[in-house]
Z-matrix of the N, CA and C atoms (Angstrom, degrees):
N
C 1 1.464
C 2 1.533 1 110.75
N 3 1.340 2 116.46 1 -36.18
C 4 1.456 3 118.55 2 -179.01
C 5 1.549 4 110.04 3 -68.10
N 6 1.323 5 117.72 4 -32.30
C 7 1.451 6 120.38 5 175.96
C 8 1.528 7 108.82 6 -63.02
N 9 1.308 8 116.81 7 -42.76
C 10 1.456 9 120.84 8 178.93
C 11 1.534 10 110.04 9 -67.63
N 12 1.316 11 118.05 10 -31.48
C 13 1.467 12 120.91 11 176.18
C 14 1.534 13 109.32 12 -60.79
N 15 1.357 14 114.86 13 -44.37
C 16 1.499 15 118.73 14 177.57
C 17 1.509 16 112.03 15 -60.55
N 18 1.351 17 115.61 16 -41.67
C 19 1.432 18 118.91 17 178.12
C 20 1.512 19 112.89 18 -65.31
N 21 1.314 20 117.09 19 -38.42
C 22 1.454 21 122.29 20 179.81
C 23 1.527 22 111.14 21 -67.87
N 24 1.312 23 116.20 22 -46.25
C 25 1.469 24 120.95 23 -175.30
C 26 1.546 25 111.60 24 -79.48
N 27 1.367 26 116.11 25 -48.03
C 28 1.479 27 119.60 26 -172.12
C 29 1.531 28 113.13 27 -104.97
N 30 1.309 29 116.63 28 -14.65
C 31 1.445 30 119.53 29 -178.49
C 32 1.561 31 114.14 30 91.30
N 33 1.292 32 114.71 31 174.34
C 34 1.454 33 121.81 32 177.97
C 35 1.538 34 107.22 33 -152.62
N 36 1.309 35 114.55 34 105.01
C 37 1.483 36 119.88 35 -175.72
C 38 1.537 37 110.76 36 -62.15
N 39 1.333 38 118.08 37 -39.91
C 40 1.476 39 121.44 38 -178.14
C 41 1.547 40 111.01 39 -58.08
N 42 1.322 41 115.65 40 -37.51
C 43 1.440 42 120.00 41 -179.04
C 44 1.516 43 113.69 42 -93.72
N 45 1.290 44 117.06 43 -3.27
C 46 1.463 45 121.61 44 178.48
C 47 1.529 46 112.28 45 78.24
N 48 1.325 47 116.14 46 26.05
C 49 1.492 48 118.86 47 179.65
C 50 1.519 49 106.74 48 -102.72
N 51 1.358 50 114.61 49 122.33
C 52 1.459 51 120.08 50 -179.60
C 53 1.497 52 112.88 51 -74.09
N 54 1.285 53 118.95 52 -39.03
C 55 1.463 54 122.94 53 -179.08
C 56 1.512 55 112.38 54 87.37
N 57 1.314 56 116.27 55 162.64
C 58 1.483 57 122.58 56 -175.22
C 59 1.507 58 111.75 57 -67.07
N 60 1.329 59 119.19 58 -45.95
C 61 1.461 60 123.48 59 -176.79
C 62 1.527 61 109.12 60 -57.12
N 63 1.352 62 117.87 61 -46.19
C 64 1.478 63 121.60 62 -177.97
C 65 1.527 64 109.39 63 -67.27
N 66 1.309 65 118.39 64 -19.63
C 67 1.489 66 121.51 65 177.79
C 68 1.517 67 113.70 66 -96.50
N 69 1.381 68 115.18 67 12.41
C 70 1.440 69 120.78 68 173.97
C 71 1.523 70 115.74 69 84.93
N 72 1.333 71 116.99 70 17.16
C 73 1.462 72 120.62 71 177.59
C 74 1.525 73 108.85 72 -99.17
N 75 1.296 74 114.90 73 133.34
C 76 1.463 75 121.49 74 -176.98
C 77 1.558 76 109.37 75 -61.15
N 78 1.327 77 116.02 76 143.71
C 79 1.490 78 122.88 77 -177.17
C 80 1.517 79 111.43 78 -55.43
N 81 1.364 80 115.69 79 -46.47
C 82 1.466 81 119.37 80 -178.99
C 83 1.525 82 111.77 81 -65.03
N 84 1.309 83 118.21 82 -39.48
C 85 1.442 84 121.13 83 177.17
C 86 1.523 85 110.66 84 -66.73
N 87 1.323 86 118.63 85 -41.39
C 88 1.458 87 121.46 86 177.26
C 89 1.526 88 111.50 87 -60.15
N 90 1.342 89 116.64 88 -44.06
C 91 1.470 90 121.01 89 178.65
C 92 1.521 91 109.71 90 -63.83
N 93 1.332 92 119.41 91 -41.16
C 94 1.443 93 123.33 92 178.63
C 95 1.523 94 110.19 93 -61.56
N 96 1.340 95 116.83 94 -45.19
C 97 1.446 96 120.41 95 177.99
C 98 1.557 97 110.84 96 -61.12
N 99 1.301 98 115.92 97 -42.32
C 100 1.458 99 120.22 98 179.99
C 101 1.543 100 109.99 99 -62.69
N 102 1.347 101 116.40 100 -44.38
C 103 1.474 102 120.88 101 177.22
C 104 1.523 103 111.71 102 -59.34
N 105 1.298 104 118.48 103 -37.76
C 106 1.467 105 122.67 104 177.89
C 107 1.524 106 110.70 105 -67.97
N 108 1.345 107 115.40 106 -38.58
C 109 1.483 108 118.21 107 178.84
C 110 1.528 109 110.01 108 -65.62
N 111 1.341 110 118.10 109 -40.11
C 112 1.436 111 120.31 110 177.88
C 113 1.543 112 112.29 111 -64.90
N 114 1.330 113 115.75 112 -42.30
C 115 1.491 114 117.98 113 176.62
C 116 1.528 115 110.08 114 -62.93
N 117 1.313 116 119.03 115 -40.70
C 118 1.453 117 121.94 116 179.33
C 119 1.523 118 109.90 117 -65.55
N 120 1.312 119 117.29 118 -41.26
C 121 1.482 120 119.78 119 -178.21
C 122 1.508 121 114.11 120 -61.62
N 123 1.345 122 115.25 121 -28.57
C 124 1.483 123 119.76 122 178.65
C 125 1.519 124 110.93 123 -64.32
N 126 1.321 125 118.80 124 -29.26
C 127 1.436 126 123.86 125 -176.00
C 128 1.508 127 115.29 126 -112.47
N 129 1.308 128 118.83 127 -16.63
C 130 1.459 129 122.50 128 -173.77
C 131 1.553 130 112.36 129 -55.32
N 132 1.281 131 119.28 130 -51.94
C 133 1.434 132 122.09 131 -179.00
C 134 1.508 133 110.19 132 -63.26
N 135 1.307 134 115.38 133 -48.39
C 136 1.474 135 119.06 134 -175.88
C 137 1.536 136 111.54 135 -59.72
N 138 1.326 137 116.68 136 -42.95
C 139 1.451 138 118.80 137 -178.22
C 140 1.528 139 109.83 138 -68.31
N 141 1.291 140 118.78 139 -43.72
C 142 1.462 141 119.56 140 -178.98
C 143 1.508 142 111.01 141 -65.68
N 144 1.311 143 115.12 142 -39.61
C 145 1.476 144 119.21 143 177.07
C 146 1.504 145 110.54 144 -62.80
N 147 1.323 146 117.43 145 -45.99
C 148 1.430 147 121.79 146 178.86
C 149 1.530 148 112.96 147 -61.59
N 150 1.317 149 115.46 148 -40.40
C 151 1.440 150 119.76 149 178.10
C 152 1.525 151 112.15 150 -64.99
N 153 1.284 152 117.02 151 -43.29
C 154 1.452 153 121.53 152 178.16
C 155 1.561 154 109.61 153 -64.46
N 156 1.270 155 116.07 154 -42.34
C 157 1.465 156 120.44 155 179.11
C 158 1.513 157 110.58 156 -63.49
N 159 1.358 158 117.24 157 -39.56
C 160 1.434 159 121.98 158 178.72
C 161 1.533 160 111.57 159 -61.98
N 162 1.324 161 115.64 160 -40.35
C 163 1.470 162 120.16 161 178.03
C 164 1.523 163 110.45 162 -63.15
N 165 1.307 164 115.50 163 -46.79
C 166 1.473 165 120.42 164 179.25
C 167 1.527 166 110.72 165 -61.71
N 168 1.348 167 116.05 166 -41.69
C 169 1.480 168 120.00 167 179.67
C 170 1.536 169 110.47 168 -63.90
N 171 1.324 170 116.54 169 -39.09
C 172 1.462 171 119.98 170 179.09
C 173 1.496 172 110.31 171 -65.36
N 174 1.354 173 118.88 172 -45.45
C 175 1.412 174 122.66 173 -178.53
C 176 1.541 175 111.38 174 -64.74
N 177 1.339 176 116.07 175 -40.05
C 178 1.456 177 120.66 176 177.84
C 179 1.510 178 110.91 177 -64.43
N 180 1.308 179 117.67 178 -45.43
C 181 1.499 180 121.27 179 177.69
C 182 1.498 181 110.54 180 -61.35
N 183 1.318 182 118.36 181 -42.97
C 184 1.453 183 121.92 182 179.16
C 185 1.548 184 111.26 183 -60.24
N 186 1.318 185 116.26 184 -48.29
C 187 1.469 186 119.05 185 178.67
C 188 1.512 187 113.88 186 -63.51
N 189 1.314 188 115.09 187 -40.76
C 190 1.484 189 119.07 188 179.53
C 191 1.531 190 112.11 189 -66.28
N 192 1.347 191 116.89 190 -34.90
C 193 1.444 192 120.49 191 -178.58
C 194 1.551 193 112.10 192 -77.29
N 195 1.334 194 115.25 193 -46.94
C 196 1.494 195 119.30 194 -174.33
C 197 1.527 196 113.50 195 -90.61
N 198 1.324 197 118.19 196 -18.94
C 199 1.466 198 120.70 197 179.40
C 200 1.547 199 108.45 198 -137.39
N 201 1.365 200 116.54 199 61.62
C 202 1.463 201 117.27 200 -172.87
C 203 1.502 202 115.86 201 -63.32
N 204 1.334 203 118.01 202 -38.48
C 205 1.469 204 121.11 203 -178.97
C 206 1.541 205 111.15 204 -67.19
N 207 1.311 206 114.16 205 -46.15
C 208 1.466 207 118.81 206 178.82
C 209 1.539 208 110.43 207 -65.02
N 210 1.326 209 115.26 208 -41.61
C 211 1.445 210 119.30 209 -179.76
C 212 1.536 211 112.64 210 -61.50
N 213 1.327 212 115.41 211 -46.75
C 214 1.460 213 119.83 212 -178.35
C 215 1.567 214 110.78 213 -68.17
N 216 1.319 215 116.43 214 -37.01
C 217 1.490 216 120.55 215 176.23
C 218 1.529 217 109.75 216 -59.72
N 219 1.338 218 116.67 217 -46.62
C 220 1.455 219 120.72 218 179.80
C 221 1.518 220 111.74 219 -66.40
N 222 1.322 221 115.80 220 -39.34
C 223 1.461 222 120.61 221 178.87
C 224 1.517 223 111.23 222 -62.60
N 225 1.339 224 116.50 223 -44.68
C 226 1.478 225 119.80 224 179.82
C 227 1.520 226 111.05 225 -68.31
N 228 1.311 227 116.83 226 -34.13
C 229 1.462 228 119.85 227 176.21
C 230 1.536 229 110.73 228 -63.20
N 231 1.306 230 114.72 229 -37.63
C 232 1.507 231 119.15 230 -177.96
C 233 1.533 232 113.22 231 -69.21
N 234 1.307 233 117.93 232 -16.13
C 235 1.437 234 121.41 233 -178.35
C 236 1.542 235 112.33 234 -122.79
N 237 1.325 236 115.57 235 22.21
C 238 1.477 237 119.07 236 -174.99
C 239 1.516 238 116.18 237 -53.48
N 240 1.301 239 115.78 238 -32.03
C 241 1.485 240 120.09 239 -178.76
C 242 1.506 241 112.30 240 -74.05
N 243 1.328 242 118.11 241 -15.73
C 244 1.466 243 121.78 242 -177.16
C 245 1.525 244 108.74 243 -106.75
N 246 1.330 245 117.84 244 96.32
C 247 1.469 246 123.26 245 -174.94
C 248 1.502 247 111.23 246 -60.02
N 249 1.349 248 118.21 247 -34.68
C 250 1.456 249 119.54 248 178.33
C 251 1.511 250 113.24 249 -64.19
N 252 1.335 251 116.46 250 -40.23
C 253 1.468 252 120.64 251 177.15
C 254 1.538 253 110.98 252 -67.20
N 255 1.327 254 115.52 253 -42.29
C 256 1.476 255 120.13 254 178.58
C 257 1.503 256 108.86 255 -59.71
N 258 1.337 257 118.08 256 -45.48
C 259 1.454 258 120.30 257 178.31
C 260 1.502 259 112.94 258 -60.61
N 261 1.345 260 115.53 259 -42.68
C 262 1.473 261 121.20 260 177.80
C 263 1.519 262 110.77 261 -60.13
N 264 1.327 263 117.03 262 -42.58
C 265 1.456 264 119.67 263 -178.71
C 266 1.519 265 112.78 264 -73.86
N 267 1.314 266 116.94 265 -29.86
C 268 1.485 267 120.68 266 174.34
C 269 1.512 268 109.27 267 -62.15
N 270 1.337 269 116.31 268 -42.73
C 271 1.478 270 120.84 269 178.11
C 272 1.520 271 109.04 270 -64.93
N 273 1.313 272 118.86 271 -40.89
C 274 1.469 273 121.87 272 176.15
C 275 1.516 274 110.38 273 -59.34
N 276 1.330 275 116.94 274 -42.56
C 277 1.497 276 119.69 275 179.59
C 278 1.529 277 109.09 276 -62.41
N 279 1.326 278 117.34 277 -43.35
C 280 1.441 279 119.15 278 179.68
C 281 1.534 280 111.27 279 -61.41
N 282 1.311 281 116.65 280 -41.09
C 283 1.447 282 121.33 281 175.84
C 284 1.542 283 112.94 282 -61.62
N 285 1.322 284 114.80 283 -30.03
C 286 1.465 285 120.95 284 -179.83
C 287 1.542 286 112.02 285 -87.03
N 288 1.333 287 116.55 286 -5.17
C 289 1.461 288 122.37 287 -179.00
C 290 1.517 289 112.32 288 82.67
N 291 1.302 290 118.44 289 20.79
C 292 1.453 291 122.85 290 178.40
C 293 1.506 292 108.62 291 -98.87
N 294 1.336 293 118.31 292 122.05
C 295 1.445 294 122.55 293 -179.68
C 296 1.540 295 110.40 294 -80.33
N 297 1.329 296 115.72 295 142.18
C 298 1.460 297 120.32 296 175.13
C 299 1.540 298 105.54 297 -104.49
N 300 1.325 299 116.07 298 115.05
C 301 1.443 300 122.77 299 -179.09
C 302 1.524 301 110.15 300 -83.96
N 303 1.312 302 117.13 301 145.90
C 304 1.439 303 121.05 302 -177.96
C 305 1.526 304 110.74 303 -65.73
N 306 1.329 305 116.94 304 160.35
C 307 1.458 306 119.65 305 178.10
C 308 1.538 307 110.68 306 -61.82
N 309 1.331 308 116.42 307 146.96
C 310 1.458 309 121.01 308 -177.49
C 311 1.495 310 108.71 309 -145.73
N 312 1.336 311 118.40 310 122.31
C 313 1.450 312 122.25 311 -177.69
C 314 1.526 313 112.65 312 -68.13
N 315 1.305 314 118.75 313 -17.37
C 316 1.447 315 122.68 314 179.22
C 317 1.550 316 113.42 315 -96.33
N 318 1.319 317 117.75 316 -17.74
C 319 1.452 318 121.95 317 -177.86
C 320 1.515 319 114.89 318 -121.99
N 321 1.330 320 117.77 319 -26.53
C 322 1.428 321 123.24 320 -173.69
C 323 1.532 322 112.60 321 -72.76
N 324 1.328 323 113.64 322 156.02
C 325 1.423 324 122.10 323 175.69
C 326 1.558 325 108.08 324 -116.82
N 327 1.261 326 118.24 325 178.45
C 328 1.470 327 122.13 326 179.57
C 329 1.543 328 109.99 327 -57.18
N 330 1.313 329 114.34 328 -51.49
C 331 1.466 330 121.01 329 179.68
C 332 1.505 331 110.67 330 -96.37
N 333 1.331 332 116.84 331 -179.64
C 334 1.448 333 121.09 332 176.99
C 335 1.548 334 106.53 333 -69.00
N 336 1.304 335 116.79 334 138.67
C 337 1.461 336 121.27 335 -176.84
C 338 1.504 337 112.36 336 -133.31
N 339 1.307 338 116.50 337 164.62
C 340 1.436 339 122.69 338 -179.10
C 341 1.540 340 106.50 339 -92.64
N 342 1.341 341 113.33 340 132.71
C 343 1.444 342 121.29 341 -179.70
C 344 1.509 343 109.82 342 -141.34
N 345 1.342 344 114.84 343 101.77
C 346 1.483 345 119.56 344 179.83
C 347 1.500 346 115.99 345 57.16
N 348 1.327 347 117.27 346 41.57
C 349 1.434 348 121.33 347 177.95
C 350 1.489 349 113.65 348 83.71
N 351 1.330 350 117.51 349 0.91
C 352 1.468 351 123.56 350 177.00
C 353 1.507 352 109.07 351 -118.06
N 354 1.318 353 116.25 352 179.13
C 355 1.478 354 119.71 353 179.86
C 356 1.519 355 107.03 354 -114.42
N 357 1.341 356 115.07 355 125.96
C 358 1.487 357 121.03 356 176.01
C 359 1.526 358 106.77 357 -88.29
N 360 1.335 359 116.84 358 130.15
C 361 1.444 360 122.70 359 -178.51
C 362 1.538 361 108.36 360 -60.81
N 363 1.302 362 115.83 361 135.13
C 364 1.500 363 122.52 362 -176.40
C 365 1.537 364 109.71 363 -70.26
N 366 1.305 365 114.41 364 132.66
C 367 1.474 366 118.96 365 178.67
C 368 1.550 367 113.12 366 -63.20
N 369 1.321 368 117.59 367 -34.69
C 370 1.475 369 120.33 368 179.68
C 371 1.527 370 110.65 369 -73.48
N 372 1.314 371 117.99 370 -10.55
C 373 1.487 372 118.84 371 178.01
C 374 1.550 373 109.34 372 -85.51
N 375 1.302 374 117.83 373 -6.68
C 376 1.476 375 119.69 374 178.43
C 377 1.546 376 105.94 375 -77.36
N 378 1.318 377 114.57 376 121.14
C 379 1.461 378 121.33 377 -175.99
C 380 1.537 379 110.93 378 -67.97
N 381 1.316 380 115.85 379 144.43
C 382 1.465 381 125.88 380 174.01
C 383 1.514 382 114.30 381 70.64
N 384 1.325 383 119.01 382 17.96
C 385 1.480 384 120.84 383 175.80
C 386 1.519 385 109.47 384 -97.44
N 387 1.300 386 116.00 385 -49.71
C 388 1.442 387 120.92 386 178.08
C 389 1.528 388 113.41 387 98.06
N 390 1.327 389 116.27 388 144.53
C 391 1.449 390 120.94 389 -174.78
C 392 1.531 391 110.54 390 -68.67
N 393 1.325 392 122.06 391 -39.08
C 394 1.487 393 120.03 392 178.79
C 395 1.535 394 112.89 393 -57.11
N 396 1.324 395 116.94 394 -38.37
C 397 1.466 396 120.04 395 179.70
C 398 1.522 397 109.42 396 -66.19
N 399 1.320 398 117.15 397 -46.26
C 400 1.444 399 120.70 398 -178.69
C 401 1.541 400 109.23 399 -63.31
N 402 1.308 401 118.50 400 -43.41
C 403 1.462 402 122.03 401 179.80
C 404 1.538 403 109.54 402 -59.47
N 405 1.321 404 117.64 403 -46.86
C 406 1.470 405 121.51 404 179.70
C 407 1.531 406 110.77 405 -63.32
N 408 1.329 407 116.27 406 -42.98
C 409 1.470 408 121.64 407 -179.59
C 410 1.530 409 111.33 408 -60.51
N 411 1.292 410 117.08 409 -47.06
C 412 1.477 411 121.73 410 178.98
C 413 1.479 412 112.01 411 -67.33
N 414 1.300 413 118.09 412 -43.76
C 415 1.478 414 121.33 413 179.21
C 416 1.551 415 111.18 414 -59.92
N 417 1.326 416 115.50 415 -46.54
C 418 1.444 417 120.97 416 177.92
C 419 1.499 418 111.57 417 -60.33
N 420 1.320 419 117.70 418 -43.73
C 421 1.472 420 121.87 419 179.22
C 422 1.508 421 111.74 420 -62.98
N 423 1.344 422 117.50 421 -41.70
C 424 1.457 423 120.10 422 -179.81
C 425 1.525 424 111.31 423 -69.27
N 426 1.339 425 117.98 424 -33.77
C 427 1.458 426 119.98 425 -176.92
C 428 1.562 427 112.14 426 -81.45
N 429 1.353 428 116.18 427 -34.47
C 430 1.477 429 117.61 428 -174.13
C 431 1.525 430 114.70 429 -124.84
N 432 1.305 431 116.95 430 13.17
C 433 1.497 432 119.43 431 175.02
C 434 1.530 433 113.29 432 88.16
N 435 1.348 434 115.04 433 176.74
C 436 1.460 435 120.86 434 -177.39
C 437 1.531 436 111.71 435 -60.44
N 438 1.307 437 114.67 436 156.41
C 439 1.451 438 120.87 437 177.14
C 440 1.568 439 106.60 438 -79.76
N 441 1.371 440 117.74 439 133.68
C 442 1.431 441 121.44 440 -176.54
C 443 1.531 442 113.14 441 -79.11
N 444 1.282 443 115.05 442 -37.49
C 445 1.479 444 122.45 443 -177.10
C 446 1.517 445 110.36 444 -165.26
N 447 1.329 446 117.36 445 -179.08
C 448 1.477 447 120.01 446 -176.23
C 449 1.515 448 110.91 447 -62.71
N 450 1.333 449 117.76 448 -39.27
C 451 1.473 450 119.65 449 -178.69
C 452 1.533 451 110.36 450 -64.63
N 453 1.345 452 116.26 451 -42.09
C 454 1.481 453 120.40 452 177.39
C 455 1.547 454 109.69 453 -62.19
N 456 1.301 455 115.98 454 -42.89
C 457 1.448 456 120.82 455 179.59
C 458 1.506 457 111.93 456 -58.93
N 459 1.324 458 116.85 457 -49.90
C 460 1.448 459 122.13 458 -178.70
C 461 1.525 460 111.93 459 -66.77
N 462 1.328 461 116.42 460 -40.84
C 463 1.464 462 121.11 461 -178.21
C 464 1.546 463 109.04 462 -65.09
N 465 1.294 464 117.81 463 -44.60
C 466 1.469 465 120.56 464 -176.36
C 467 1.514 466 113.18 465 -71.84
N 468 1.362 467 118.11 466 -24.12
C 469 1.460 468 119.40 467 -178.13
C 470 1.535 469 112.13 468 -109.63
N 471 1.367 470 117.51 469 5.98
C 472 1.477 471 119.55 470 -173.44
C 473 1.557 472 112.49 471 -64.20
N 474 1.313 473 118.18 472 -32.22
C 475 1.479 474 119.46 473 -179.53
C 476 1.492 475 112.75 474 -91.09
N 477 1.306 476 118.53 475 12.96
C 478 1.438 477 123.00 476 -174.74
C 479 1.549 478 106.83 477 -112.59
N 480 1.321 479 116.76 478 -147.01
C 481 1.463 480 122.18 479 -175.47
C 482 1.518 481 114.54 480 -80.30
N 483 1.307 482 118.53 481 -6.66
C 484 1.469 483 122.97 482 -171.70
C 485 1.496 484 112.01 483 -69.80
N 486 1.341 485 115.78 484 134.96
C 487 1.459 486 122.34 485 173.27
C 488 1.543 487 110.39 486 -129.80
N 489 1.319 488 117.65 487 172.98
C 490 1.473 489 120.20 488 -175.27
C 491 1.520 490 110.57 489 -59.90
N 492 1.274 491 120.27 490 -39.28
C 493 1.462 492 122.53 491 -177.44
C 494 1.541 493 110.58 492 -64.87
N 495 1.326 494 116.95 493 -41.99
C 496 1.480 495 121.51 494 178.71
C 497 1.522 496 109.36 495 -63.01
N 498 1.336 497 117.36 496 -41.66
C 499 1.456 498 121.06 497 -179.95
C 500 1.525 499 108.70 498 -62.23
N 501 1.289 500 118.08 499 -46.35
C 502 1.476 501 122.04 500 -179.00
C 503 1.526 502 111.08 501 -62.24
N 504 1.329 503 118.00 502 -41.47
C 505 1.476 504 121.00 503 178.35
C 506 1.483 505 112.33 504 -66.26
N 507 1.349 506 115.14 505 -43.73
C 508 1.508 507 118.12 506 -179.41
C 509 1.509 508 110.15 507 -67.73
């Protein structure tokens, strides 16, 4: 830092830096300015980081308070791969009075979704089924309507990613 102080105050011809003194600024003033920049640098990152974190905290608190069901559904979707976190958030939902509805091939989405003021368990959060099966299931349902029964379900998905194990798990 002291080498940079010399460059700032007196300049550095090799680097093309004129310096304060060459620009008509008194040496004492230049050193004082440099000292203030060092003091500011000690806190600049921390303050900006803290400010950004405060904004995110405010936005998160706002969403959780005014849109609790949607917030918790999004939160659980964000941690679907971590069953411990999902379990923790399910308990949080229960404490908040939000019901977690069981997975449903006719109503569920890939992630956790809102259904009548409750949260529908995300189909992709079901272990050992696989994302391609869920994607095919949802696409087929959107294109041709709800599944009428097990036979309809198997028939409509038989040429896709579905296998016996996935049917049993679902």
